[in-house]
Every structure is written in C-alpha cells, then in structure tokens.
mmCIF file of the N, C-alpha and C atoms, coordinates in Angstrom:
data_MODEL
# 
_entry.id   MODEL 
# 
loop_
_atom_site.group_PDB 
_atom_site.id 
_atom_site.type_symbol 
_atom_site.label_atom_id 
_atom_site.label_alt_id 
_atom_site.label_comp_id 
_atom_site.label_asym_id 
_atom_site.label_entity_id 
_atom_site.label_seq_id 
_atom_site.pdbx_PDB_ins_code 
_atom_site.Cartn_x 
_atom_site.Cartn_y 
_atom_site.Cartn_z 
_atom_site.occupancy 
_atom_site.B_iso_or_equiv 
_atom_site.pdbx_formal_charge 
_atom_site.auth_seq_id 
_atom_site.auth_comp_id 
_atom_site.auth_asym_id 
_atom_site.auth_atom_id 
_atom_site.pdbx_PDB_model_num 
ATOM 1   N N  . MET A 1 1  ? -77.492 6.311  60.738 1.00 0.00 ? 1  MET A N  1 
ATOM 2   C CA . MET A 1 1  ? -76.207 5.914  60.182 1.00 0.00 ? 1  MET A CA 1 
ATOM 3   C C  . MET A 1 1  ? -76.066 4.402  60.276 1.00 0.00 ? 1  MET A C  1 
ATOM 4   N N  . LYS A 1 2  ? -75.554 3.836  59.202 1.00 0.00 ? 2  LYS A N  1 
ATOM 5   C CA . LYS A 1 2  ? -75.330 2.391  59.169 1.00 0.00 ? 2  LYS A CA 1 
ATOM 6   C C  . LYS A 1 2  ? -74.195 2.094  58.201 1.00 0.00 ? 2  LYS A C  1 
ATOM 7   N N  . ARG A 1 3  ? -73.756 0.843  58.182 1.00 0.00 ? 3  ARG A N  1 
ATOM 8   C CA . ARG A 1 3  ? -72.610 0.458  57.354 1.00 0.00 ? 3  ARG A CA 1 
ATOM 9   C C  . ARG A 1 3  ? -72.811 0.839  55.889 1.00 0.00 ? 3  ARG A C  1 
ATOM 10  N N  . GLU A 1 4  ? -74.021 0.640  55.398 1.00 0.00 ? 4  GLU A N  1 
ATOM 11  C CA . GLU A 1 4  ? -74.300 0.920  53.991 1.00 0.00 ? 4  GLU A CA 1 
ATOM 12  C C  . GLU A 1 4  ? -74.000 2.376  53.619 1.00 0.00 ? 4  GLU A C  1 
ATOM 13  N N  . ASP A 1 5  ? -74.102 3.276  54.603 1.00 0.00 ? 5  ASP A N  1 
ATOM 14  C CA . ASP A 1 5  ? -73.819 4.693  54.359 1.00 0.00 ? 5  ASP A CA 1 
ATOM 15  C C  . ASP A 1 5  ? -72.352 4.947  54.038 1.00 0.00 ? 5  ASP A C  1 
ATOM 16  N N  . TYR A 1 6  ? -71.479 3.973  54.320 1.00 0.00 ? 6  TYR A N  1 
ATOM 17  C CA . TYR A 1 6  ? -70.044 4.160  54.123 1.00 0.00 ? 6  TYR A CA 1 
ATOM 18  C C  . TYR A 1 6  ? -69.448 3.223  53.072 1.00 0.00 ? 6  TYR A C  1 
ATOM 19  N N  . LEU A 1 7  ? -70.269 2.437  52.417 1.00 0.00 ? 7  LEU A N  1 
ATOM 20  C CA . LEU A 1 7  ? -69.754 1.523  51.397 1.00 0.00 ? 7  LEU A CA 1 
ATOM 21  C C  . LEU A 1 7  ? -69.121 2.273  50.227 1.00 0.00 ? 7  LEU A C  1 
ATOM 22  N N  . TYR A 1 8  ? -69.494 3.520  50.025 1.00 0.00 ? 8  TYR A N  1 
ATOM 23  C CA . TYR A 1 8  ? -68.910 4.306  48.932 1.00 0.00 ? 8  TYR A CA 1 
ATOM 24  C C  . TYR A 1 8  ? -67.408 4.506  49.114 1.00 0.00 ? 8  TYR A C  1 
ATOM 25  N N  . LEU A 1 9  ? -66.902 4.273  50.323 1.00 0.00 ? 9  LEU A N  1 
ATOM 26  C CA . LEU A 1 9  ? -65.463 4.424  50.580 1.00 0.00 ? 9  LEU A CA 1 
ATOM 27  C C  . LEU A 1 9  ? -64.649 3.304  49.931 1.00 0.00 ? 9  LEU A C  1 
ATOM 28  N N  . ILE A 1 10 ? -65.268 2.155  49.696 1.00 0.00 ? 10 ILE A N  1 
ATOM 29  C CA . ILE A 1 10 ? -64.541 1.020  49.123 1.00 0.00 ? 10 ILE A CA 1 
ATOM 30  C C  . ILE A 1 10 ? -64.003 1.413  47.746 1.00 0.00 ? 10 ILE A C  1 
ATOM 31  N N  . GLY A 1 11 ? -62.720 1.198  47.564 1.00 0.00 ? 11 GLY A N  1 
ATOM 32  C CA . GLY A 1 11 ? -62.050 1.554  46.318 1.00 0.00 ? 11 GLY A CA 1 
ATOM 33  C C  . GLY A 1 11 ? -61.323 2.892  46.381 1.00 0.00 ? 11 GLY A C  1 
ATOM 34  N N  . LYS A 1 12 ? -61.584 3.678  47.430 1.00 0.00 ? 12 LYS A N  1 
ATOM 35  C CA . LYS A 1 12 ? -60.902 4.973  47.560 1.00 0.00 ? 12 LYS A CA 1 
ATOM 36  C C  . LYS A 1 12 ? -59.522 4.776  48.186 1.00 0.00 ? 12 LYS A C  1 
ATOM 37  N N  . SER A 1 13 ? -58.666 5.758  48.000 1.00 0.00 ? 13 SER A N  1 
ATOM 38  C CA . SER A 1 13 ? -57.324 5.690  48.583 1.00 0.00 ? 13 SER A CA 1 
ATOM 39  C C  . SER A 1 13 ? -57.357 6.169  50.025 1.00 0.00 ? 13 SER A C  1 
ATOM 40  N N  . ASP A 1 14 ? -56.283 5.858  50.759 1.00 0.00 ? 14 ASP A N  1 
ATOM 41  C CA . ASP A 1 14 ? -56.192 6.306  52.149 1.00 0.00 ? 14 ASP A CA 1 
ATOM 42  C C  . ASP A 1 14 ? -56.206 7.833  52.231 1.00 0.00 ? 14 ASP A C  1 
ATOM 43  N N  . GLN A 1 15 ? -55.622 8.509  51.264 1.00 0.00 ? 15 GLN A N  1 
ATOM 44  C CA . GLN A 1 15 ? -55.595 9.973  51.275 1.00 0.00 ? 15 GLN A CA 1 
ATOM 45  C C  . GLN A 1 15 ? -56.989 10.561 51.077 1.00 0.00 ? 15 GLN A C  1 
ATOM 46  N N  . GLU A 1 16 ? -57.788 9.930  50.232 1.00 0.00 ? 16 GLU A N  1 
ATOM 47  C CA . GLU A 1 16 ? -59.163 10.403 50.036 1.00 0.00 ? 16 GLU A CA 1 
ATOM 48  C C  . GLU A 1 16 ? -59.971 10.245 51.318 1.00 0.00 ? 16 GLU A C  1 
ATOM 49  N N  . VAL A 1 17 ? -59.780 9.127  52.005 1.00 0.00 ? 17 VAL A N  1 
ATOM 50  C CA . VAL A 1 17 ? -60.485 8.891  53.265 1.00 0.00 ? 17 VAL A CA 1 
ATOM 51  C C  . VAL A 1 17 ? -60.033 9.907  54.311 1.00 0.00 ? 17 VAL A C  1 
ATOM 52  N N  . PHE A 1 18 ? -58.737 10.157 54.383 1.00 0.00 ? 18 PHE A N  1 
ATOM 53  C CA . PHE A 1 18 ? -58.219 11.101 55.369 1.00 0.00 ? 18 PHE A CA 1 
ATOM 54  C C  . PHE A 1 18 ? -58.769 12.505 55.117 1.00 0.00 ? 18 PHE A C  1 
ATOM 55  N N  . LYS A 1 19 ? -58.857 12.897 53.849 1.00 0.00 ? 19 LYS A N  1 
ATOM 56  C CA . LYS A 1 19 ? -59.405 14.231 53.520 1.00 0.00 ? 19 LYS A CA 1 
ATOM 57  C C  . LYS A 1 19 ? -60.844 14.359 53.994 1.00 0.00 ? 19 LYS A C  1 
ATOM 58  N N  . GLU A 1 20 ? -61.599 13.271 53.885 1.00 0.00 ? 20 GLU A N  1 
ATOM 59  C CA . GLU A 1 20 ? -63.014 13.322 54.253 1.00 0.00 ? 20 GLU A CA 1 
ATOM 60  C C  . GLU A 1 20 ? -63.241 13.238 55.758 1.00 0.00 ? 20 GLU A C  1 
ATOM 61  N N  . PHE A 1 21 ? -62.466 12.408 56.446 1.00 0.00 ? 21 PHE A N  1 
ATOM 62  C CA . PHE A 1 21 ? -62.704 12.161 57.868 1.00 0.00 ? 21 PHE A CA 1 
ATOM 63  C C  . PHE A 1 21 ? -61.552 12.585 58.759 1.00 0.00 ? 21 PHE A C  1 
ATOM 64  N N  . GLY A 1 22 ? -60.582 13.279 58.234 1.00 0.00 ? 22 GLY A N  1 
ATOM 65  C CA . GLY A 1 22 ? -59.378 13.601 58.991 1.00 0.00 ? 22 GLY A CA 1 
ATOM 66  C C  . GLY A 1 22 ? -59.611 14.186 60.361 1.00 0.00 ? 22 GLY A C  1 
ATOM 67  N N  . ASN A 1 23 ? -60.571 15.087 60.485 1.00 0.00 ? 23 ASN A N  1 
ATOM 68  C CA . ASN A 1 23 ? -60.788 15.728 61.784 1.00 0.00 ? 23 ASN A CA 1 
ATOM 69  C C  . ASN A 1 23 ? -61.512 14.822 62.775 1.00 0.00 ? 23 ASN A C  1 
ATOM 70  N N  . TYR A 1 24 ? -62.002 13.673 62.320 1.00 0.00 ? 24 TYR A N  1 
ATOM 71  C CA . TYR A 1 24 ? -62.599 12.703 63.235 1.00 0.00 ? 24 TYR A CA 1 
ATOM 72  C C  . TYR A 1 24 ? -61.643 11.552 63.532 1.00 0.00 ? 24 TYR A C  1 
ATOM 73  N N  . TYR A 1 25 ? -60.443 11.684 63.047 1.00 0.00 ? 25 TYR A N  1 
ATOM 74  C CA . TYR A 1 25 ? -59.467 10.603 63.136 1.00 0.00 ? 25 TYR A CA 1 
ATOM 75  C C  . TYR A 1 25 ? -59.231 10.200 64.583 1.00 0.00 ? 25 TYR A C  1 
ATOM 76  N N  . CYS A 1 26 ? -59.288 8.936  64.878 1.00 0.00 ? 26 CYS A N  1 
ATOM 77  C CA . CYS A 1 26 ? -59.169 8.481  66.253 1.00 0.00 ? 26 CYS A CA 1 
ATOM 78  C C  . CYS A 1 26 ? -57.879 7.697  66.488 1.00 0.00 ? 26 CYS A C  1 
ATOM 79  N N  . ASN A 1 27 ? -57.632 6.672  65.710 1.00 0.00 ? 27 ASN A N  1 
ATOM 80  C CA . ASN A 1 27 ? -56.494 5.796  65.988 1.00 0.00 ? 27 ASN A CA 1 
ATOM 81  C C  . ASN A 1 27 ? -56.149 5.013  64.720 1.00 0.00 ? 27 ASN A C  1 
ATOM 82  N N  . TYR A 1 28 ? -54.888 4.729  64.534 1.00 0.00 ? 28 TYR A N  1 
ATOM 83  C CA . TYR A 1 28 ? -54.500 3.845  63.422 1.00 0.00 ? 28 TYR A CA 1 
ATOM 84  C C  . TYR A 1 28 ? -53.327 2.982  63.845 1.00 0.00 ? 28 TYR A C  1 
ATOM 85  N N  . SER A 1 29 ? -53.587 2.128  64.803 1.00 0.00 ? 29 SER A N  1 
ATOM 86  C CA . SER A 1 29 ? -52.520 1.301  65.353 1.00 0.00 ? 29 SER A CA 1 
ATOM 87  C C  . SER A 1 29 ? -52.025 0.258  64.351 1.00 0.00 ? 29 SER A C  1 
ATOM 88  N N  . HIS A 1 30 ? -52.797 0.017  63.301 1.00 0.00 ? 30 HIS A N  1 
ATOM 89  C CA . HIS A 1 30 ? -52.381 -0.932 62.272 1.00 0.00 ? 30 HIS A CA 1 
ATOM 90  C C  . HIS A 1 30 ? -52.409 -0.223 60.921 1.00 0.00 ? 30 HIS A C  1 
ATOM 91  N N  . SER A 1 31 ? -51.425 -0.475 60.099 1.00 0.00 ? 31 SER A N  1 
ATOM 92  C CA . SER A 1 31 ? -51.356 0.209  58.808 1.00 0.00 ? 31 SER A CA 1 
ATOM 93  C C  . SER A 1 31 ? -52.487 -0.209 57.874 1.00 0.00 ? 31 SER A C  1 
ATOM 94  N N  . ASP A 1 32 ? -53.109 -1.369 58.137 1.00 0.00 ? 32 ASP A N  1 
ATOM 95  C CA . ASP A 1 32 ? -54.180 -1.837 57.252 1.00 0.00 ? 32 ASP A CA 1 
ATOM 96  C C  . ASP A 1 32 ? -55.569 -1.577 57.818 1.00 0.00 ? 32 ASP A C  1 
ATOM 97  N N  . ARG A 1 33 ? -55.646 -0.839 58.938 1.00 0.00 ? 33 ARG A N  1 
ATOM 98  C CA . ARG A 1 33 ? -56.952 -0.596 59.551 1.00 0.00 ? 33 ARG A CA 1 
ATOM 99  C C  . ARG A 1 33 ? -56.936 0.750  60.263 1.00 0.00 ? 33 ARG A C  1 
ATOM 100 N N  . TRP A 1 34 ? -57.892 1.590  59.944 1.00 0.00 ? 34 TRP A N  1 
ATOM 101 C CA . TRP A 1 34 ? -58.048 2.868  60.638 1.00 0.00 ? 34 TRP A CA 1 
ATOM 102 C C  . TRP A 1 34 ? -59.372 2.853  61.380 1.00 0.00 ? 34 TRP A C  1 
ATOM 103 N N  . LEU A 1 35 ? -59.393 3.510  62.529 1.00 0.00 ? 35 LEU A N  1 
ATOM 104 C CA . LEU A 1 35 ? -60.611 3.617  63.322 1.00 0.00 ? 35 LEU A CA 1 
ATOM 105 C C  . LEU A 1 35 ? -61.013 5.076  63.435 1.00 0.00 ? 35 LEU A C  1 
ATOM 106 N N  . TYR A 1 36 ? -62.263 5.364  63.122 1.00 0.00 ? 36 TYR A N  1 
ATOM 107 C CA . TYR A 1 36 ? -62.821 6.697  63.304 1.00 0.00 ? 36 TYR A CA 1 
ATOM 108 C C  . TYR A 1 36 ? -63.905 6.641  64.362 1.00 0.00 ? 36 TYR A C  1 
ATOM 109 N N  . LYS A 1 37 ? -63.910 7.628  65.219 1.00 0.00 ? 37 LYS A N  1 
ATOM 110 C CA . LYS A 1 37 ? -64.912 7.756  66.268 1.00 0.00 ? 37 LYS A CA 1 
ATOM 111 C C  . LYS A 1 37 ? -65.798 8.928  65.869 1.00 0.00 ? 37 LYS A C  1 
ATOM 112 N N  . LEU A 1 38 ? -66.999 8.636  65.393 1.00 0.00 ? 38 LEU A N  1 
ATOM 113 C CA . LEU A 1 38 ? -67.904 9.654  64.892 1.00 0.00 ? 38 LEU A CA 1 
ATOM 114 C C  . LEU A 1 38 ? -68.965 9.962  65.944 1.00 0.00 ? 38 LEU A C  1 
ATOM 115 N N  . LYS A 1 39 ? -69.082 11.205 66.320 1.00 0.00 ? 39 LYS A N  1 
ATOM 116 C CA . LYS A 1 39 ? -69.987 11.590 67.396 1.00 0.00 ? 39 LYS A CA 1 
ATOM 117 C C  . LYS A 1 39 ? -71.449 11.464 66.966 1.00 0.00 ? 39 LYS A C  1 
ATOM 118 N N  . LYS A 1 40 ? -72.221 10.798 67.812 1.00 0.00 ? 40 LYS A N  1 
ATOM 119 C CA . LYS A 1 40 ? -73.659 10.650 67.596 1.00 0.00 ? 40 LYS A CA 1 
ATOM 120 C C  . LYS A 1 40 ? -74.401 11.679 68.442 1.00 0.00 ? 40 LYS A C  1 
ATOM 121 N N  . SER A 1 41 ? -73.980 11.828 69.674 1.00 0.00 ? 41 SER A N  1 
ATOM 122 C CA . SER A 1 41 ? -74.535 12.825 70.584 1.00 0.00 ? 41 SER A CA 1 
ATOM 123 C C  . SER A 1 41 ? -73.443 13.155 71.596 1.00 0.00 ? 41 SER A C  1 
ATOM 124 N N  . ILE A 1 42 ? -73.802 13.846 72.646 1.00 0.00 ? 42 ILE A N  1 
ATOM 125 C CA . ILE A 1 42 ? -72.789 14.250 73.632 1.00 0.00 ? 42 ILE A CA 1 
ATOM 126 C C  . ILE A 1 42 ? -72.076 13.044 74.239 1.00 0.00 ? 42 ILE A C  1 
ATOM 127 N N  . ILE A 1 43 ? -72.799 11.957 74.483 1.00 0.00 ? 43 ILE A N  1 
ATOM 128 C CA . ILE A 1 43 ? -72.184 10.798 75.151 1.00 0.00 ? 43 ILE A CA 1 
ATOM 129 C C  . ILE A 1 43 ? -72.143 9.542  74.281 1.00 0.00 ? 43 ILE A C  1 
ATOM 130 N N  . GLU A 1 44 ? -72.715 9.587  73.094 1.00 0.00 ? 44 GLU A N  1 
ATOM 131 C CA . GLU A 1 44 ? -72.752 8.404  72.245 1.00 0.00 ? 44 GLU A CA 1 
ATOM 132 C C  . GLU A 1 44 ? -71.899 8.604  70.997 1.00 0.00 ? 44 GLU A C  1 
ATOM 133 N N  . TYR A 1 45 ? -71.303 7.514  70.546 1.00 0.00 ? 45 TYR A N  1 
ATOM 134 C CA . TYR A 1 45 ? -70.432 7.557  69.379 1.00 0.00 ? 45 TYR A CA 1 
ATOM 135 C C  . TYR A 1 45 ? -70.718 6.398  68.447 1.00 0.00 ? 45 TYR A C  1 
ATOM 136 N N  . TYR A 1 46 ? -70.387 6.600  67.191 1.00 0.00 ? 46 TYR A N  1 
ATOM 137 C CA . TYR A 1 46 ? -70.328 5.522  66.214 1.00 0.00 ? 46 TYR A CA 1 
ATOM 138 C C  . TYR A 1 46 ? -68.853 5.239  65.959 1.00 0.00 ? 46 TYR A C  1 
ATOM 139 N N  . PHE A 1 47 ? -68.540 3.995  65.684 1.00 0.00 ? 47 PHE A N  1 
ATOM 140 C CA . PHE A 1 47 ? -67.170 3.630  65.355 1.00 0.00 ? 47 PHE A CA 1 
ATOM 141 C C  . PHE A 1 47 ? -67.131 3.084  63.935 1.00 0.00 ? 47 PHE A C  1 
ATOM 142 N N  . LEU A 1 48 ? -66.283 3.667  63.130 1.00 0.00 ? 48 LEU A N  1 
ATOM 143 C CA . LEU A 1 48 ? -66.138 3.262  61.741 1.00 0.00 ? 48 LEU A CA 1 
ATOM 144 C C  . LEU A 1 48 ? -64.733 2.716  61.542 1.00 0.00 ? 48 LEU A C  1 
ATOM 145 N N  . TYR A 1 49 ? -64.649 1.436  61.214 1.00 0.00 ? 49 TYR A N  1 
ATOM 146 C CA . TYR A 1 49 ? -63.371 0.804  60.891 1.00 0.00 ? 49 TYR A CA 1 
ATOM 147 C C  . TYR A 1 49 ? -63.224 0.772  59.375 1.00 0.00 ? 49 TYR A C  1 
ATOM 148 N N  . VAL A 1 50 ? -62.107 1.250  58.898 1.00 0.00 ? 50 VAL A N  1 
ATOM 149 C CA . VAL A 1 50 ? -61.824 1.264  57.464 1.00 0.00 ? 50 VAL A CA 1 
ATOM 150 C C  . VAL A 1 50 ? -60.617 0.356  57.232 1.00 0.00 ? 50 VAL A C  1 
ATOM 151 N N  . TYR A 1 51 ? -60.778 -0.658 56.398 1.00 0.00 ? 51 TYR A N  1 
ATOM 152 C CA . TYR A 1 51 ? -59.724 -1.636 56.145 1.00 0.00 ? 51 TYR A CA 1 
ATOM 153 C C  . TYR A 1 51 ? -59.084 -1.383 54.785 1.00 0.00 ? 51 TYR A C  1 
ATOM 154 N N  . PHE A 1 52 ? -57.765 -1.448 54.755 1.00 0.00 ? 52 PHE A N  1 
ATOM 155 C CA . PHE A 1 52 ? -57.002 -1.145 53.547 1.00 0.00 ? 52 PHE A CA 1 
ATOM 156 C C  . PHE A 1 52 ? -56.187 -2.337 53.070 1.00 0.00 ? 52 PHE A C  1 
ATOM 157 N N  . ASP A 1 53 ? -55.933 -2.362 51.783 1.00 0.00 ? 53 ASP A N  1 
ATOM 158 C CA . ASP A 1 53 ? -54.959 -3.257 51.167 1.00 0.00 ? 53 ASP A CA 1 
ATOM 159 C C  . ASP A 1 53 ? -54.209 -2.413 50.148 1.00 0.00 ? 53 ASP A C  1 
ATOM 160 N N  . ASN A 1 54 ? -52.902 -2.261 50.340 1.00 0.00 ? 54 ASN A N  1 
ATOM 161 C CA . ASN A 1 54 ? -52.083 -1.397 49.475 1.00 0.00 ? 54 ASN A CA 1 
ATOM 162 C C  . ASN A 1 54 ? -52.664 0.010  49.361 1.00 0.00 ? 54 ASN A C  1 
ATOM 163 N N  . ASN A 1 55 ? -53.074 0.573  50.496 1.00 0.00 ? 55 ASN A N  1 
ATOM 164 C CA . ASN A 1 55 ? -53.591 1.941  50.602 1.00 0.00 ? 55 ASN A CA 1 
ATOM 165 C C  . ASN A 1 55 ? -54.927 2.173  49.907 1.00 0.00 ? 55 ASN A C  1 
ATOM 166 N N  . ILE A 1 56 ? -55.630 1.100  49.570 1.00 0.00 ? 56 ILE A N  1 
ATOM 167 C CA . ILE A 1 56 ? -56.960 1.208  48.959 1.00 0.00 ? 56 ILE A CA 1 
ATOM 168 C C  . ILE A 1 56 ? -57.968 0.541  49.902 1.00 0.00 ? 56 ILE A C  1 
ATOM 169 N N  . VAL A 1 57 ? -59.108 1.188  50.107 1.00 0.00 ? 57 VAL A N  1 
ATOM 170 C CA . VAL A 1 57 ? -60.127 0.649  50.999 1.00 0.00 ? 57 VAL A CA 1 
ATOM 171 C C  . VAL A 1 57 ? -60.715 -0.624 50.399 1.00 0.00 ? 57 VAL A C  1 
ATOM 172 N N  . ILE A 1 58 ? -60.720 -1.691 51.211 1.00 0.00 ? 58 ILE A N  1 
ATOM 173 C CA . ILE A 1 58 ? -61.300 -2.959 50.755 1.00 0.00 ? 58 ILE A CA 1 
ATOM 174 C C  . ILE A 1 58 ? -62.553 -3.334 51.539 1.00 0.00 ? 58 ILE A C  1 
ATOM 175 N N  . ASP A 1 59 ? -62.760 -2.711 52.714 1.00 0.00 ? 59 ASP A N  1 
ATOM 176 C CA . ASP A 1 59 ? -63.949 -3.025 53.508 1.00 0.00 ? 59 ASP A CA 1 
ATOM 177 C C  . ASP A 1 59 ? -64.151 -1.949 54.558 1.00 0.00 ? 59 ASP A C  1 
ATOM 178 N N  . VAL A 1 60 ? -65.389 -1.822 55.015 1.00 0.00 ? 60 VAL A N  1 
ATOM 179 C CA . VAL A 1 60 ? -65.709 -0.935 56.139 1.00 0.00 ? 60 VAL A CA 1 
ATOM 180 C C  . VAL A 1 60 ? -66.612 -1.699 57.096 1.00 0.00 ? 60 VAL A C  1 
ATOM 181 N N  . LYS A 1 61 ? -66.451 -1.431 58.374 1.00 0.00 ? 61 LYS A N  1 
ATOM 182 C CA . LYS A 1 61 ? -67.308 -1.996 59.407 1.00 0.00 ? 61 LYS A CA 1 
ATOM 183 C C  . LYS A 1 61 ? -67.777 -0.836 60.269 1.00 0.00 ? 61 LYS A C  1 
ATOM 184 N N  . PHE A 1 62 ? -68.997 -0.911 60.742 1.00 0.00 ? 62 PHE A N  1 
ATOM 185 C CA . PHE A 1 62 ? -69.618 0.192  61.454 1.00 0.00 ? 62 PHE A CA 1 
ATOM 186 C C  . PHE A 1 62 ? -70.298 -0.328 62.710 1.00 0.00 ? 62 PHE A C  1 
ATOM 187 N N  . TYR A 1 63 ? -70.038 0.328  63.836 1.00 0.00 ? 63 TYR A N  1 
ATOM 188 C CA . TYR A 1 63 ? -70.626 -0.079 65.105 1.00 0.00 ? 63 TYR A CA 1 
ATOM 189 C C  . TYR A 1 63 ? -71.157 1.153  65.826 1.00 0.00 ? 63 TYR A C  1 
ATOM 190 N N  . GLY A 1 64 ? -72.352 1.036  66.386 1.00 0.00 ? 64 GLY A N  1 
ATOM 191 C CA . GLY A 1 64 ? -72.915 2.108  67.202 1.00 0.00 ? 64 GLY A CA 1 
ATOM 192 C C  . GLY A 1 64 ? -72.979 1.664  68.651 1.00 0.00 ? 64 GLY A C  1 
ATOM 193 N N  . ASN A 1 65 ? -73.127 2.628  69.542 1.00 0.00 ? 65 ASN A N  1 
ATOM 194 C CA . ASN A 1 65 ? -73.262 2.255  70.959 1.00 0.00 ? 65 ASN A CA 1 
ATOM 195 C C  . ASN A 1 65 ? -74.610 2.681  71.481 1.00 0.00 ? 65 ASN A C  1 
# 
C-alpha cells in the first residue's frame, strides 16, 4: 500500500469516501481533513489523511508504521 493507491479518491465527494472507508473511520477533528486508520497487521497500521475543499477531495497523504 502506498499513496498512489489512493489517488483515485481525488475529486470524489466526502459521502463517496465515507461509503468506501466508513467502517475504518478514525477521527475527523477538522472539517477539511479526515483521518483513517487502516489495519496492516495485528499491531501495525497505515494512516490515510484525506483533505477536502467544499466537500470534495483535493489531496491524500499516506503514512505507514
């Protein structure tokens, strides 16, 4: 898994993203940024940040541990 695997989200609405990743939803302390915690293994996770502008995805950032 890498950032390029999630670039297809750019241009989608917040509702489309929620439908796809809703059950992995972790935190959304900011209305323009959502954080998803995607399980890699029992103790390892990937973190996917999805950035919005007017409810449309404008960027994604991906971090592994």
